[in-house]
PyMOL CGO cylinders between C-alpha atoms (Angstrom):
from pymol import cmd
from pymol.cgo import CYLINDER

trace = [
    CYLINDER, 18.69, -8.72, -16.96, 21.37, -11.36, -17.05, 0.3, 1, 1, 1, 1, 1, 1,
    CYLINDER, 21.37, -11.36, -17.05, 23.21, -12.54, -20.12, 0.3, 1, 1, 1, 1, 1, 1,
    CYLINDER, 23.21, -12.54, -20.12, 24.40, -16.14, -20.24, 0.3, 1, 1, 1, 1, 1, 1,
    CYLINDER, 24.40, -16.14, -20.24, 26.14, -17.60, -23.30, 0.3, 1, 1, 1, 1, 1, 1,
    CYLINDER, 26.14, -17.60, -23.30, 24.85, -14.75, -25.44, 0.3, 1, 1, 1, 1, 1, 1,
    CYLINDER, 24.85, -14.75, -25.44, 21.26, -15.37, -24.33, 0.3, 1, 1, 1, 1, 1, 1,
    CYLINDER, 21.26, -15.37, -24.33, 19.44, -12.66, -22.43, 0.3, 1, 1, 1, 1, 1, 1,
    CYLINDER, 19.44, -12.66, -22.43, 17.50, -14.04, -19.48, 0.3, 1, 1, 1, 1, 1, 1,
    CYLINDER, 17.50, -14.04, -19.48, 14.58, -11.86, -18.47, 0.3, 1, 1, 1, 1, 1, 1,
    CYLINDER, 14.58, -11.86, -18.47, 13.19, -12.03, -14.94, 0.3, 1, 1, 1, 1, 1, 1,
    CYLINDER, 13.19, -12.03, -14.94, 9.67, -13.40, -14.71, 0.3, 1, 1, 1, 1, 1, 1,
    CYLINDER, 9.67, -13.40, -14.71, 7.09, -10.89, -13.52, 0.3, 1, 1, 1, 1, 1, 1,
    CYLINDER, 7.09, -10.89, -13.52, 5.47, -11.67, -10.20, 0.3, 1, 1, 1, 1, 1, 1,
    CYLINDER, 5.47, -11.67, -10.20, 2.26, -13.55, -11.01, 0.3, 1, 1, 1, 1, 1, 1,
    CYLINDER, 2.26, -13.55, -11.01, -0.92, -11.79, -9.92, 0.3, 1, 1, 1, 1, 1, 1,
    CYLINDER, -0.92, -11.79, -9.92, -3.24, -13.71, -7.66, 0.3, 1, 1, 1, 1, 1, 1,
    CYLINDER, -3.24, -13.71, -7.66, -6.84, -13.85, -8.79, 0.3, 1, 1, 1, 1, 1, 1,
    CYLINDER, -6.84, -13.85, -8.79, -7.85, -12.04, -5.60, 0.3, 1, 1, 1, 1, 1, 1,
    CYLINDER, -7.85, -12.04, -5.60, -5.47, -9.09, -6.17, 0.3, 1, 1, 1, 1, 1, 1,
    CYLINDER, -5.47, -9.09, -6.17, -7.32, -5.95, -7.25, 0.3, 1, 1, 1, 1, 1, 1,
    CYLINDER, -7.32, -5.95, -7.25, -5.90, -3.01, -9.21, 0.3, 1, 1, 1, 1, 1, 1,
    CYLINDER, -5.90, -3.01, -9.21, -7.18, 0.52, -8.66, 0.3, 1, 1, 1, 1, 1, 1,
    CYLINDER, -7.18, 0.52, -8.66, -9.17, 0.32, -11.91, 0.3, 1, 1, 1, 1, 1, 1,
    CYLINDER, -9.17, 0.32, -11.91, -10.80, -2.94, -10.80, 0.3, 1, 1, 1, 1, 1, 1,
    CYLINDER, -10.80, -2.94, -10.80, -11.50, -1.46, -7.38, 0.3, 1, 1, 1, 1, 1, 1,
    CYLINDER, -11.50, -1.46, -7.38, -13.18, 1.56, -8.98, 0.3, 1, 1, 1, 1, 1, 1,
    CYLINDER, -13.18, 1.56, -8.98, -15.34, -0.80, -11.09, 0.3, 1, 1, 1, 1, 1, 1,
    CYLINDER, -15.34, -0.80, -11.09, -16.47, -2.53, -7.91, 0.3, 1, 1, 1, 1, 1, 1,
    CYLINDER, -16.47, -2.53, -7.91, -17.23, 0.78, -6.15, 0.3, 1, 1, 1, 1, 1, 1,
    CYLINDER, -17.23, 0.78, -6.15, -19.05, 2.16, -9.22, 0.3, 1, 1, 1, 1, 1, 1,
    CYLINDER, -19.05, 2.16, -9.22, -21.27, -0.95, -9.21, 0.3, 1, 1, 1, 1, 1, 1,
    CYLINDER, -21.27, -0.95, -9.21, -22.75, 0.10, -5.86, 0.3, 1, 1, 1, 1, 1, 1,
    CYLINDER, -22.75, 0.10, -5.86, -26.11, 1.82, -6.43, 0.3, 1, 1, 1, 1, 1, 1,
    CYLINDER, -26.11, 1.82, -6.43, -25.16, 4.56, -3.94, 0.3, 1, 1, 1, 1, 1, 1,
    CYLINDER, -25.16, 4.56, -3.94, -22.30, 5.66, -6.22, 0.3, 1, 1, 1, 1, 1, 1,
    CYLINDER, -22.30, 5.66, -6.22, -23.61, 5.02, -9.72, 0.3, 1, 1, 1, 1, 1, 1,
    CYLINDER, -23.61, 5.02, -9.72, -20.80, 6.03, -12.08, 0.3, 1, 1, 1, 1, 1, 1,
    CYLINDER, -20.80, 6.03, -12.08, -17.10, 5.37, -12.55, 0.3, 1, 1, 1, 1, 1, 1,
    CYLINDER, -17.10, 5.37, -12.55, -16.42, 9.11, -12.40, 0.3, 1, 1, 1, 1, 1, 1,
    CYLINDER, -16.42, 9.11, -12.40, -18.19, 9.45, -9.04, 0.3, 1, 1, 1, 1, 1, 1,
    CYLINDER, -18.19, 9.45, -9.04, -16.36, 6.37, -7.75, 0.3, 1, 1, 1, 1, 1, 1,
    CYLINDER, -16.36, 6.37, -7.75, -12.97, 7.73, -8.86, 0.3, 1, 1, 1, 1, 1, 1,
    CYLINDER, -12.97, 7.73, -8.86, -13.71, 11.12, -7.29, 0.3, 1, 1, 1, 1, 1, 1,
    CYLINDER, -13.71, 11.12, -7.29, -14.83, 9.53, -4.00, 0.3, 1, 1, 1, 1, 1, 1,
    CYLINDER, -14.83, 9.53, -4.00, -11.83, 7.18, -3.75, 0.3, 1, 1, 1, 1, 1, 1,
    CYLINDER, -11.83, 7.18, -3.75, -9.38, 9.96, -4.65, 0.3, 1, 1, 1, 1, 1, 1,
    CYLINDER, -9.38, 9.96, -4.65, -10.97, 12.27, -2.05, 0.3, 1, 1, 1, 1, 1, 1,
    CYLINDER, -10.97, 12.27, -2.05, -10.66, 9.62, 0.68, 0.3, 1, 1, 1, 1, 1, 1,
    CYLINDER, -10.66, 9.62, 0.68, -7.04, 8.82, -0.22, 0.3, 1, 1, 1, 1, 1, 1,
    CYLINDER, -7.04, 8.82, -0.22, -6.16, 12.54, -0.35, 0.3, 1, 1, 1, 1, 1, 1,
    CYLINDER, -6.16, 12.54, -0.35, -7.76, 13.14, 3.06, 0.3, 1, 1, 1, 1, 1, 1,
    CYLINDER, -7.76, 13.14, 3.06, -5.87, 10.21, 4.60, 0.3, 1, 1, 1, 1, 1, 1,
    CYLINDER, -5.87, 10.21, 4.60, -2.59, 11.39, 3.04, 0.3, 1, 1, 1, 1, 1, 1,
    CYLINDER, -2.59, 11.39, 3.04, -3.10, 14.98, 4.21, 0.3, 1, 1, 1, 1, 1, 1,
    CYLINDER, -3.10, 14.98, 4.21, -3.91, 13.86, 7.77, 0.3, 1, 1, 1, 1, 1, 1,
    CYLINDER, -3.91, 13.86, 7.77, -0.86, 11.57, 7.97, 0.3, 1, 1, 1, 1, 1, 1,
    CYLINDER, -0.86, 11.57, 7.97, 1.40, 14.25, 6.49, 0.3, 1, 1, 1, 1, 1, 1,
    CYLINDER, 1.40, 14.25, 6.49, 0.24, 16.62, 9.24, 0.3, 1, 1, 1, 1, 1, 1,
    CYLINDER, 0.24, 16.62, 9.24, 1.19, 13.99, 11.84, 0.3, 1, 1, 1, 1, 1, 1,
    CYLINDER, 1.19, 13.99, 11.84, -2.35, 12.85, 12.65, 0.3, 1, 1, 1, 1, 1, 1,
    CYLINDER, -2.35, 12.85, 12.65, -4.08, 9.51, 12.39, 0.3, 1, 1, 1, 1, 1, 1,
    CYLINDER, -4.08, 9.51, 12.39, -7.28, 8.33, 10.73, 0.3, 1, 1, 1, 1, 1, 1,
    CYLINDER, -7.28, 8.33, 10.73, -9.41, 5.84, 12.66, 0.3, 1, 1, 1, 1, 1, 1,
    CYLINDER, -9.41, 5.84, 12.66, -12.32, 3.94, 11.11, 0.3, 1, 1, 1, 1, 1, 1,
    CYLINDER, -12.32, 3.94, 11.11, -13.81, 2.12, 14.09, 0.3, 1, 1, 1, 1, 1, 1,
    CYLINDER, -13.81, 2.12, 14.09, -13.89, -1.61, 13.42, 0.3, 1, 1, 1, 1, 1, 1,
    CYLINDER, -13.89, -1.61, 13.42, -12.06, -1.29, 10.09, 0.3, 1, 1, 1, 1, 1, 1,
    CYLINDER, -12.06, -1.29, 10.09, -8.67, 0.01, 11.16, 0.3, 1, 1, 1, 1, 1, 1,
    CYLINDER, -8.67, 0.01, 11.16, -6.37, 2.91, 11.81, 0.3, 1, 1, 1, 1, 1, 1,
    CYLINDER, -6.37, 2.91, 11.81, -3.91, 4.71, 9.54, 0.3, 1, 1, 1, 1, 1, 1,
    CYLINDER, -3.91, 4.71, 9.54, -1.08, 6.30, 11.50, 0.3, 1, 1, 1, 1, 1, 1,
    CYLINDER, -1.08, 6.30, 11.50, 2.53, 7.45, 11.24, 0.3, 1, 1, 1, 1, 1, 1,
    CYLINDER, 2.53, 7.45, 11.24, 5.27, 5.44, 12.94, 0.3, 1, 1, 1, 1, 1, 1,
    CYLINDER, 5.27, 5.44, 12.94, 8.86, 6.45, 13.61, 0.3, 1, 1, 1, 1, 1, 1,
    CYLINDER, 8.86, 6.45, 13.61, 11.46, 4.08, 12.17, 0.3, 1, 1, 1, 1, 1, 1,
    CYLINDER, 11.46, 4.08, 12.17, 14.81, 4.27, 13.95, 0.3, 1, 1, 1, 1, 1, 1,
    CYLINDER, 14.81, 4.27, 13.95, 18.15, 4.29, 12.14, 0.3, 1, 1, 1, 1, 1, 1,
    CYLINDER, 18.15, 4.29, 12.14, 19.68, 0.86, 11.61, 0.3, 1, 1, 1, 1, 1, 1,
    CYLINDER, 19.68, 0.86, 11.61, 22.79, -0.81, 10.25, 0.3, 1, 1, 1, 1, 1, 1,
    CYLINDER, 22.79, -0.81, 10.25, 22.77, -2.37, 6.80, 0.3, 1, 1, 1, 1, 1, 1,
    CYLINDER, 22.77, -2.37, 6.80, 25.16, -3.73, 4.20, 0.3, 1, 1, 1, 1, 1, 1,
    CYLINDER, 25.16, -3.73, 4.20, 25.66, -2.33, 0.69, 0.3, 1, 1, 1, 1, 1, 1,
    CYLINDER, 25.66, -2.33, 0.69, 25.07, -5.47, -1.44, 0.3, 1, 1, 1, 1, 1, 1,
    CYLINDER, 25.07, -5.47, -1.44, 27.46, -4.31, -4.18, 0.3, 1, 1, 1, 1, 1, 1,
    CYLINDER, 27.46, -4.31, -4.18, 30.44, -3.48, -1.98, 0.3, 1, 1, 1, 1, 1, 1,
    CYLINDER, 30.44, -3.48, -1.98, 29.75, -5.35, 1.25, 0.3, 1, 1, 1, 1, 1, 1,
    CYLINDER, 29.75, -5.35, 1.25, 30.38, -2.08, 3.11, 0.3, 1, 1, 1, 1, 1, 1,
    CYLINDER, 30.38, -2.08, 3.11, 28.44, -1.55, 6.35, 0.3, 1, 1, 1, 1, 1, 1,
    CYLINDER, 28.44, -1.55, 6.35, 26.22, 1.51, 6.15, 0.3, 1, 1, 1, 1, 1, 1,
    CYLINDER, 26.22, 1.51, 6.15, 23.80, 3.34, 8.41, 0.3, 1, 1, 1, 1, 1, 1,
    CYLINDER, 23.80, 3.34, 8.41, 20.28, 3.48, 7.04, 0.3, 1, 1, 1, 1, 1, 1,
    CYLINDER, 20.28, 3.48, 7.04, 18.55, 6.65, 8.20, 0.3, 1, 1, 1, 1, 1, 1,
    CYLINDER, 18.55, 6.65, 8.20, 15.39, 6.45, 10.24, 0.3, 1, 1, 1, 1, 1, 1,
    CYLINDER, 15.39, 6.45, 10.24, 12.28, 8.42, 9.49, 0.3, 1, 1, 1, 1, 1, 1,
    CYLINDER, 12.28, 8.42, 9.49, 8.53, 8.50, 9.45, 0.3, 1, 1, 1, 1, 1, 1,
    CYLINDER, 8.53, 8.50, 9.45, 6.58, 5.72, 7.73, 0.3, 1, 1, 1, 1, 1, 1,
    CYLINDER, 6.58, 5.72, 7.73, 2.84, 5.25, 7.18, 0.3, 1, 1, 1, 1, 1, 1,
    CYLINDER, 2.84, 5.25, 7.18, 1.25, 2.25, 8.90, 0.3, 1, 1, 1, 1, 1, 1,
    CYLINDER, 1.25, 2.25, 8.90, -2.15, 0.58, 8.95, 0.3, 1, 1, 1, 1, 1, 1,
    CYLINDER, -2.15, 0.58, 8.95, -3.48, -1.43, 11.88, 0.3, 1, 1, 1, 1, 1, 1,
    CYLINDER, -3.48, -1.43, 11.88, -6.50, -3.59, 11.10, 0.3, 1, 1, 1, 1, 1, 1,
    CYLINDER, -6.50, -3.59, 11.10, -9.52, -3.19, 13.38, 0.3, 1, 1, 1, 1, 1, 1,
    CYLINDER, -9.52, -3.19, 13.38, -11.38, -5.99, 15.13, 0.3, 1, 1, 1, 1, 1, 1,
    CYLINDER, -11.38, -5.99, 15.13, -14.31, -6.15, 12.68, 0.3, 1, 1, 1, 1, 1, 1,
    CYLINDER, -14.31, -6.15, 12.68, -11.97, -6.35, 9.67, 0.3, 1, 1, 1, 1, 1, 1,
    CYLINDER, -11.97, -6.35, 9.67, -9.85, -9.04, 11.34, 0.3, 1, 1, 1, 1, 1, 1,
    CYLINDER, -9.85, -9.04, 11.34, -12.97, -11.05, 12.18, 0.3, 1, 1, 1, 1, 1, 1,
    CYLINDER, -12.97, -11.05, 12.18, -14.33, -10.74, 8.62, 0.3, 1, 1, 1, 1, 1, 1,
    CYLINDER, -14.33, -10.74, 8.62, -11.03, -11.78, 7.00, 0.3, 1, 1, 1, 1, 1, 1,
    CYLINDER, -11.03, -11.78, 7.00, -10.57, -14.67, 9.42, 0.3, 1, 1, 1, 1, 1, 1,
    CYLINDER, -10.57, -14.67, 9.42, -13.92, -16.06, 8.34, 0.3, 1, 1, 1, 1, 1, 1,
]
cmd.load_cgo(trace, "trace")
């Protein structure tokens, strides 16, 4: 928040695109599939899938859905950065980061 001439200027929130989907909206869409049936079943299924992916990545593995894509862990190396407040050069530690690589069928579908 910035204050100019006694007036508080609030930052504008990032506008949501119509195509962006929240988790609640995603669950609505999944629950609408006749194979799932209810919001509770959809929430349980989505949570189970996300938990399984998270557990596998945490253990150092990868999850591959042929055609859709692959979730894997990548190693990010340490790098130099600048503290924006002080201008001081700092070393930003490396570490493990989750990644997703889209599969050929997903790429083809998105491309149109």
